[in-house]
C-alpha positions in Angstrom: 83.3 -100.9 -34.0 87.0 -101.3 -34.6 86.4 -104.7 -36.3 83.7 -103.2 -38.5 86.0 -100.4 -39.6 88.9 -102.8 -40.3 86.6 -105.1 -42.3 85.3 -102.1 -44.4 88.8 -100.9 -45.0 90.0 -104.3 -46.1 87.0 -104.6 -48.5 87.7 -101.2 -50.1 91.4 -102.1 -50.5 90.5 -105.5 -52.0 88.2 -104.0 -54.5 90.7 -101.4 -55.3 93.4 -104.0 -55.9 91.3 -106.6 -57.9 88.8 -104.5 -59.9 91.4 -103.0 -62.1 92.8 -106.5 -62.8 89.3 -107.7 -63.7 88.7 -104.7 -65.9 92.0 -105.2 -67.6 91.2 -108.8 -68.3 87.9 -107.8 -69.9 89.7 -105.2 -72.0 91.9 -108.0 -73.4 88.9 -109.7 -74.8 87.1 -109.0 -78.1 83.2 -108.7 -78.2 83.0 -112.4 -79.2 84.8 -113.3 -75.9 88.0 -114.3 -77.6 91.3 -113.0 -76.1 92.9 -110.4 -78.3 96.2 -112.3 -78.5 94.4 -115.4 -79.8 92.4 -113.9 -82.6 95.2 -114.3 -85.1 95.3 -118.0 -84.6 91.5 -118.2 -84.8 91.5 -116.4 -88.1 94.3 -118.6 -89.5 92.4 -121.8 -88.4 89.3 -120.4 -90.0 91.1 -119.8 -93.3 92.6 -123.3 -93.2 89.0 -124.7 -93.0 88.0 -122.9 -96.1 91.2 -122.6 -98.2 89.9 -124.9 -100.9 87.5 -122.2 -102.2 89.6 -119.2 -101.2 91.2 -117.0 -103.8 92.9 -114.0 -102.1 91.9 -112.5 -98.7 93.3 -109.8 -96.5 92.0 -108.7 -93.1 92.9 -106.6 -90.2 91.4 -106.3 -86.7 92.2 -103.1 -84.8 91.3 -100.8 -82.0 91.6 -97.0 -81.7 95.3 -97.2 -81.0 96.6 -99.7 -83.4 96.5 -103.1 -85.1 95.5 -106.2 -83.1 96.0 -108.6 -86.0 96.7 -108.3 -89.8 97.0 -111.1 -92.3 97.2 -111.9 -96.0 96.0 -115.2 -97.4 95.7 -116.9 -100.8 96.4 -115.6 -104.3 95.6 -112.5 -106.3 96.3 -114.6 -109.4 96.1 -118.3 -108.6 97.1 -119.3 -112.2 100.4 -117.3 -112.0 100.9 -117.9 -108.3 100.8 -114.2 -107.3 100.2 -114.2 -103.6 98.2 -111.7 -101.6 100.5 -109.4 -99.7 100.8 -105.9 -98.2 101.2 -104.4 -101.7 98.1 -106.1 -103.2 95.1 -104.0 -104.2 91.4 -104.8 -103.9 88.3 -103.1 -105.0 86.2 -101.6 -102.2 82.9 -102.0 -104.0 80.0 -100.3 -102.2 82.2 -99.5 -99.1 83.1 -96.6 -101.4 79.7 -95.1 -100.5 81.1 -94.2 -97.0 83.3 -91.6 -98.7 80.1 -90.0 -100.0 78.5 -89.9 -96.6 81.6 -88.6 -94.9 81.8 -85.9 -97.6 78.2 -84.9 -97.0 78.8 -84.6 -93.3 81.8 -82.5 -93.8 79.7 -80.0 -95.8 77.0 -80.3 -93.1 79.6 -79.4 -90.5 80.4 -76.3 -92.5 76.8 -75.3 -92.7 76.6 -75.8 -96.5 73.9 -78.4 -96.5 70.8 -79.2 -94.6 70.2 -82.9 -94.3 66.4 -82.5 -94.0 65.9 -80.1 -96.9 64.6 -81.1 -100.4 67.6 -82.2 -102.4 66.3 -80.3 -105.4 67.5 -77.2 -103.6 71.1 -78.3 -104.5 70.3 -79.7 -108.0 69.9 -77.9 -111.4 66.3 -77.0 -112.2 64.2 -80.0 -113.3 67.1 -82.4 -112.9 64.9 -85.2 -111.6 62.4 -86.2 -114.3 60.8 -89.4 -113.0 59.5 -88.3 -109.6 56.1 -89.8 -108.8 55.4 -88.3 -105.4 55.2 -84.7 -104.3 56.9 -85.4 -100.9 60.4 -84.0 -101.0 63.4 -86.3 -101.0 65.9 -85.2 -98.3 69.6 -86.0 -97.9 68.6 -88.2 -95.0 66.4 -90.2 -97.4 69.3 -90.7 -99.6 71.5 -91.8 -96.7 68.9 -94.2 -95.4 68.2 -95.6 -99.0 64.6 -94.5 -98.6 64.3 -92.1 -101.6 61.8 -94.5 -103.2 63.9 -95.1 -106.4 63.9 -98.3 -108.3 67.2 -100.1 -109.1 69.7 -98.6 -111.4 72.7 -100.0 -113.2 76.1 -99.8 -111.4 78.3 -100.7 -114.3 77.8 -97.8 -116.7 80.2 -96.7 -119.4 82.9 -94.4 -118.3 84.2 -91.3 -120.0 81.2 -89.3 -118.8 80.7 -86.9 -116.0 78.7 -87.8 -112.9 76.1 -85.3 -114.0 75.8 -86.9 -117.5 75.4 -90.4 -116.1 72.8 -89.4 -113.6 70.8 -87.6 -116.3 71.2 -90.4 -118.8 69.5 -93.0 -116.6 66.9 -91.9 -114.0 65.0 -94.7 -112.4 61.3 -94.6 -111.7 60.2 -93.6 -108.2 58.0 -96.5 -106.9 57.7 -95.6 -103.2 57.0 -92.4 -101.2 60.2 -91.1 -99.7 60.8 -92.3 -96.1 58.5 -95.3 -96.3 60.5 -98.1 -97.9 64.1 -99.2 -97.6 65.5 -100.3 -100.9 69.2 -100.1 -101.4 69.9 -97.5 -104.1 73.1 -96.9 -106.1 71.4 -94.0 -107.8 70.6 -92.2 -104.5 74.3 -92.3 -103.5 75.3 -91.1 -106.9 72.9 -88.2 -106.5 74.5 -87.4 -103.1 78.0 -87.4 -104.6 76.8 -85.0 -107.3 75.4 -82.7 -104.7 78.8 -82.7 -103.1 80.2 -81.6 -106.5 77.6 -78.9 -106.8 78.3 -77.4 -103.4 82.1 -77.8 -103.3 82.8 -76.8 -106.9 85.1 -79.8 -107.2 84.7 -83.2 -109.0 84.1 -85.9 -106.5 87.4 -87.5 -107.3 89.2 -84.2 -106.4 87.1 -83.7 -103.3 87.7 -87.1 -101.8 91.5 -86.9 -102.4 91.7 -83.5 -100.8 89.4 -84.0 -97.9 89.7 -87.8 -97.1 92.6 -89.6 -98.7 95.3 -87.0 -98.3 94.5 -86.1 -94.6 94.6 -89.8 -93.8 97.8 -90.6 -95.7 96.0 -93.0 -98.1 98.6 -92.9 -100.8 97.6 -96.2 -102.4 93.9 -95.7 -103.0 92.1 -94.4 -106.0 88.4 -93.7 -106.9 88.3 -92.5 -110.5 86.4 -94.4 -113.2 89.5 -95.5 -115.0 91.8 -95.6 -111.9 93.8 -92.7 -113.4 94.1 -90.9 -110.1 96.8 -93.3 -108.7 99.4 -94.8 -111.0 100.5 -97.4 -108.4 97.0 -98.8 -108.0 96.3 -98.8 -111.7 99.4 -100.9 -112.4 98.8 -103.3 -109.5 95.1 -103.8 -110.4 96.2 -105.3 -113.8 98.0 -108.1 -111.8 94.7 -109.2 -110.1 92.2 -111.8 -111.3 88.6 -112.0 -110.0 87.1 -115.3 -108.8 83.7 -116.7 -108.0 82.6 -117.8 -104.6 83.8 -121.4 -105.3 87.2 -120.1 -106.3 86.8 -120.6 -110.0 88.3 -117.9 -112.3 86.1 -115.1 -113.5 88.9 -113.3 -115.5 90.4 -109.8 -115.2 87.1 -108.4 -113.8 87.9 -105.0 -115.2 84.4 -103.6 -115.4 84.3 -99.8 -115.4 82.1 -98.4 -112.7 80.8 -95.3 -114.3 78.9 -94.2 -111.2 82.3 -94.3 -109.4 81.3 -92.7 -106.0 79.1 -95.7 -105.3 81.6 -98.5 -105.8 84.9 -97.7 -107.6 87.5 -97.1 -104.8 90.4 -99.5 -105.1 93.5 -99.8 -102.9 95.6 -101.7 -100.4 94.4 -103.2 -97.1 96.6 -100.7 -95.2 94.9 -97.7 -96.7 91.5 -99.4 -96.2 92.4 -99.8 -92.5 93.5 -96.2 -92.2 90.1 -95.1 -93.4 88.3 -97.4 -91.0 90.6 -96.6 -88.1 89.9 -92.9 -88.6 86.2 -93.6 -88.4 86.7 -95.7 -85.3 88.9 -93.3 -83.4 87.0 -90.2 -84.6 90.0 -88.4 -85.9 91.1 -86.1 -88.8 87.9 -86.1 -90.9 85.9 -83.5 -88.9 86.8 -80.5 -86.9 84.1 -80.8 -84.2 83.4 -83.8 -82.0 79.7 -83.0 -82.3 79.8 -84.0 -86.0 81.0 -87.5 -85.0 78.2 -87.8 -82.6 75.7 -86.8 -85.2 77.3 -89.1 -87.9 76.8 -92.2 -85.7 73.3 -91.2 -84.4 70.4 -93.3 -85.6 68.6 -92.1 -88.7 66.5 -95.2 -89.5 65.2 -98.0 -87.4 63.5 -101.3 -88.2 59.8 -100.4 -88.6 57.9 -100.4 -85.3 61.0 -100.9 -83.3 63.9 -98.8 -81.8 66.5 -101.1 -83.3 69.0 -99.1 -85.3 69.1 -99.9 -89.0 71.1 -97.0 -90.4 73.2 -94.1 -89.1 73.7 -91.4 -91.8 74.6 -94.0 -94.5 76.4 -96.5 -92.1 74.4 -99.8 -92.0 73.9 -101.5 -88.7 74.7 -105.2 -88.4 73.7 -107.3 -85.4 76.2 -109.6 -83.8 76.7 -110.0 -80.1 77.1 -106.2 -80.3 75.7 -103.7 -82.8 78.2 -102.9 -85.5 78.2 -100.0 -88.0 79.8 -100.2 -91.4 79.3 -101.2 -95.0 79.8 -104.1 -97.3 80.7 -104.1 -100.9 80.7 -106.2 -104.1 82.0 -105.7 -107.6 82.5 -108.2 -110.4 85.1 -110.4 -108.7 85.7 -108.5 -105.4 84.0 -108.3 -102.0 84.9 -106.2 -99.0 83.6 -105.3 -95.6 84.2 -102.5 -93.0 82.9 -103.1 -89.5 83.0 -100.7 -86.5 82.0 -101.7 -82.9 81.9 -98.1 -81.5 81.0 -99.2 -78.0 84.0 -101.5 -77.5 86.3 -99.6 -79.8 87.0 -102.6 -82.1 87.0 -102.6 -85.9 87.7 -105.1 -88.7 88.3 -104.7 -92.5 88.1 -107.5 -95.0 89.1 -107.6 -98.6 88.8 -110.5 -101.1 89.1 -110.9 -104.9 85.9 -113.0 -105.0 82.5 -111.8 -106.0 79.7 -112.0 -103.5 82.0 -113.7 -101.1 80.3 -114.9 -97.8 82.7 -117.2 -96.0 85.0 -114.3 -94.9 82.8 -111.3 -95.3 79.8 -112.8 -93.5 81.2 -115.6 -91.4 84.6 -114.5 -90.2 83.4 -111.3 -88.4 81.6 -113.6 -85.9 85.1 -114.5 -84.6 85.5 -110.9 -83.5 82.0 -109.6 -82.8 80.2 -112.7 -81.7 77.3 -114.7 -83.3 74.8 -113.0 -85.5 71.3 -113.2 -84.1 68.3 -113.8 -86.3 64.7 -112.6 -85.7 63.2 -113.0 -82.3 60.9 -116.0 -81.6 57.9 -113.6 -81.4 58.8 -112.1 -84.9 59.2 -115.6 -86.4 55.7 -116.5 -85.3 54.4 -113.6 -87.5 56.1 -115.0 -90.6 53.7 -115.8 -93.5 54.9 -118.4 -96.0 54.6 -117.5 -99.7 56.3 -115.5 -102.4 58.3 -112.5 -101.4 59.7 -109.8 -103.8 62.8 -107.8 -102.9 61.9 -104.1 -103.3 65.4 -103.2 -104.4 64.2 -103.9 -107.9 62.8 -102.6 -111.1 59.3 -102.3 -109.7 57.8 -100.5 -112.7 58.7 -99.5 -116.2 60.3 -101.5 -119.0 62.6 -103.5 -116.8 59.9 -104.7 -114.4 60.2 -108.2 -115.9 63.3 -108.6 -113.7 61.0 -109.1 -110.8 60.7 -112.7 -111.8 64.4 -113.4 -111.9 66.0 -115.7 -109.3 67.0 -113.7 -106.3 64.4 -111.1 -106.8 61.4 -113.3 -106.2 61.7 -115.8 -103.4 59.4 -118.6 -102.4 59.8 -118.9 -98.6 58.2 -121.7 -96.6 60.1 -121.0 -93.4 61.7 -118.0 -91.8 65.1 -119.6 -92.3 64.6 -119.9 -96.0 66.9 -118.4 -98.6 68.2 -114.9 -97.6 66.6 -114.9 -94.2 69.1 -117.4 -92.8 71.7 -115.8 -90.6 70.1 -112.4 -91.1 68.4 -110.1 -88.5 64.9 -109.2 -89.7 61.6 -107.9 -88.6 58.0 -108.0 -90.0 55.7 -105.1 -90.5 52.7 -103.9 -92.6 53.1 -101.4 -95.4 50.8 -98.5 -96.0 48.7 -100.7 -98.4 48.4 -103.5 -95.8 50.9 -105.9 -97.4 53.2 -107.9 -95.2 56.8 -106.8 -95.4 60.1 -108.2 -94.1 62.7 -105.7 -93.2 66.3 -107.0 -93.6 69.4 -104.9 -93.1 69.6 -103.2 -96.5 66.2 -103.8 -98.2 62.6 -104.6 -97.6 60.8 -107.7 -99.0 57.1 -107.6 -99.7 54.8 -110.6 -99.8 53.1 -111.0 -103.2 49.6 -112.5 -103.3 49.5 -115.9 -104.9 47.0 -114.7 -107.6 49.5 -112.0 -108.6 52.3 -114.6 -108.9 50.1 -116.8 -111.0 49.2 -113.8 -113.2 52.9 -112.9 -113.7 54.1 -116.4 -114.4 51.0 -117.2 -116.4 51.5 -114.3 -118.8 55.1 -115.1 -119.3 54.2 -118.8 -120.0 51.6 -117.7 -122.6 54.2 -115.5 -124.2 56.7 -118.4 -124.3 54.1 -120.7 -125.9 53.3 -117.9 -128.4 57.0 -117.7 -129.4 57.3 -121.4 -129.7 54.2 -121.6 -131.9 55.3 -118.7 -134.1 58.8 -120.0 -134.5 57.5 -123.4 -135.3 55.1 -121.8 -137.8 57.9 -120.0 -139.6 60.1 -123.1 -139.6 57.4 -125.3 -141.0 56.7 -122.8 -143.8 60.4 -122.6 -144.6 60.6 -126.4 -144.7 57.6 -126.6 -147.1 59.3 -124.0 -149.4 62.5 -126.0 -149.4 60.6 -129.2 -150.0 58.8 -127.8 -153.0 62.0 -126.4 -154.4 63.9 -129.7 -154.1 61.1 -131.9 -155.3 59.5 -129.6 -157.7 56.1 -129.8 -156.1 53.5 -127.2 -157.0 52.1 -124.8 -154.4 48.8 -125.6 -153.0 45.9 -123.2 -153.4 46.1 -120.7 -150.6 44.7 -117.3 -149.8 47.6 -114.9 -150.3 46.4 -112.3 -147.8 45.9 -114.9 -145.2 49.3 -116.4 -145.8 51.2 -113.2 -145.5 49.2 -112.1 -142.4 50.2 -115.4 -140.9 53.9 -115.0 -141.7 54.1 -111.4 -140.7 52.3 -112.0 -137.4 54.7 -114.9 -136.5 57.7 -112.8 -137.5 56.5 -110.0 -135.2 56.1 -112.4 -132.3 59.6 -113.8 -132.9 61.0 -110.2 -133.3 59.6 -109.2 -129.8 61.2 -112.3 -128.3 64.5 -111.5 -130.0 64.5 -107.9 -128.6 63.8 -109.3 -125.1 66.6 -111.8 -125.5 69.1 -109.1 -126.5 67.9 -107.1 -123.5 68.6 -110.0 -121.1 72.0 -110.8 -122.7 73.2 -107.2 -122.4 72.0 -107.2 -118.8 74.0 -110.3 -117.9 77.0 -108.7 -119.5 76.4 -105.4 -117.6 76.2 -103.7 -121.0 74.9 -100.1 -120.9 72.7 -101.0 -124.0 70.3 -102.5 -121.5 68.9 -99.0 -121.0 68.9 -97.9 -124.6 65.6 -96.3 -125.5 65.5 -98.0 -128.9 64.8 -101.3 -127.3 61.6 -100.0 -125.7 60.6 -98.1 -128.8 60.9 -101.3 -130.7 58.6 -103.0 -128.1 56.1 -100.1 -128.6 56.2 -100.5 -132.4 55.9 -104.3 -132.2 53.0 -104.0 -129.7 51.0 -101.7 -132.1 51.8 -104.0 -135.0 50.8 -107.2 -133.3 47.7 -105.6 -131.9 46.7 -104.8 -135.4 47.6 -108.4 -136.5 45.5 -109.8 -133.6 42.3 -108.1 -134.7 42.9 -108.2 -138.5 40.9 -111.5 -139.1 37.8 -109.9 -137.5 37.7 -107.2 -140.2 39.2 -109.1 -143.1 37.4 -111.0 -145.8 40.3 -113.3 -146.1 38.9 -115.6 -143.4 36.0 -116.5 -145.7 36.4 -119.7 -147.5 39.0 -121.1 -145.0 38.7 -124.6 -143.9 38.4 -125.7 -140.3 42.1 -126.4 -140.0 43.1 -122.9 -141.3 40.4 -121.3 -139.1 41.9 -123.0 -136.1 45.4 -121.8 -137.1 44.0 -118.3 -137.6 42.7 -118.3 -134.0 46.0 -119.6 -132.7 48.0 -116.9 -134.6 45.7 -114.1 -133.4 46.0 -115.4 -129.8 49.8 -115.6 -130.1 49.9 -112.0 -131.2 47.5 -111.0 -128.4 49.6 -112.8 -125.8 52.7 -110.7 -126.7 50.7 -107.5 -126.7 49.3 -108.2 -123.2 52.9 -108.9 -121.9 54.2 -105.7 -123.5 51.5 -103.8 -121.8 51.6 -105.6 -118.4 55.4 -105.3 -118.1 55.5 -101.7 -119.5 58.0 -102.7 -122.1 56.7 -99.9 -124.4 57.5 -97.1 -122.0 60.7 -95.8 -123.6 60.2 -92.3 -122.0 60.7 -93.7 -118.5 64.4 -94.4 -119.4 
């Protein structure tokens, strides 16, 4: 009995002595398994591997109590040799959206907003014009990016209020609220405008008073023109933007008109203050219950219990689930990541657009390897064409569906954007296969629909080539006759002018489309100008008349076989353009 008692006592004492040591050892490790005191060297080695394509990069790893590691690398202006340091400023990009969701939750805490109520309750009457579904859009729908809205421009001209910008361009609603995840800048802009409506302050004023000032963020601004912080505005002029390969993009000074969705700019230190407040659950709210609600799941991957979104905070899968947000502007990328379970966070800022080496790869050093879909999910994968639903799904800009990056031909689950991403597969309400990725759904497009889309575009291209060639040949003949004094051949005047005007109409339609594409690539607001689509409507009517004109005209009488053949080709070229204008809704100027 004595021996048993002594043995038990020794066991208890041993556990009491050694368990704290084990627990302490575990606490010294990051979720990736790396010792905290070694993460700095790991990051430095990682940067060394990729320094050839690096511009500027700043990062910090931290816990609730302080900084574990902080480092600056590379150059803010490689050409002038201006290095990244503690005083450098970077653009947050879409991480700015977290200020919107924090603001919303502050108002929720005060009882001034209901997250499950129709947002039209907080908007002026008839504010939203392009709603397709009767089902109300709630604030939770906006937070989850499930409002059903199509894509909307981010780079919109400044000098206008948030209200004016939201009224100026209202995207079509392609999906029933709550059914489809499609990342939406417009949704976040709406939420920020609701904050303005409830608080009686501009969003700039609100964020400074309720977020930046309480956290001591003295080197961060958010206004369209950076006018709310003189230091940041001055320092931003010293920075150049670079591509993913490290090549120069230029000053990258695009004005983000919808500033609450992506304009915040500031130092890494301020960025960390914001992230650390979120991690430690301090200062921003008065009740602990609000923090619990903020980080509770609001959207899961379809048919699973895997968290996808928590009140605007996207979930990323590593060895642990991490909440946060990434951001990209023209020449900048950033990331804010929070491991709430282990109390570890990381912030990353670069002056490179759509940067992946640091924003996607480096977090694995802290949080462990990213998993992809399960083997069971991958077996369900169907090869084919997939369209990202964060797109212009209807209306005059629907042609953008065919652009690279919007339509993907995937033969394997690891293809294109699926590589290194967590994803699941589900069936939509219309029975189509969808892939759910962290921030947007993809939908499989039937092959016949793909052939229809590309076939129509190909026919339109042939029509343009034919019409342009037709006009050039006629011009060449006129010049030839002028130079050599040749007489005109006998030709039906009506037929000749119909031929010329039809070809000119086809070329004019192509020219309008070209201007649209050029303005889009330059992030020019004129992309959404109504006159473009009014022009398409007018040209569509004109060319429809041209296409059927020979059927009702006497001019075709007496034409030889050659000219009859040309008549058919010209009519078909006009018809091809009309069909494309109708199919791609290029005539719907009222949707804009």
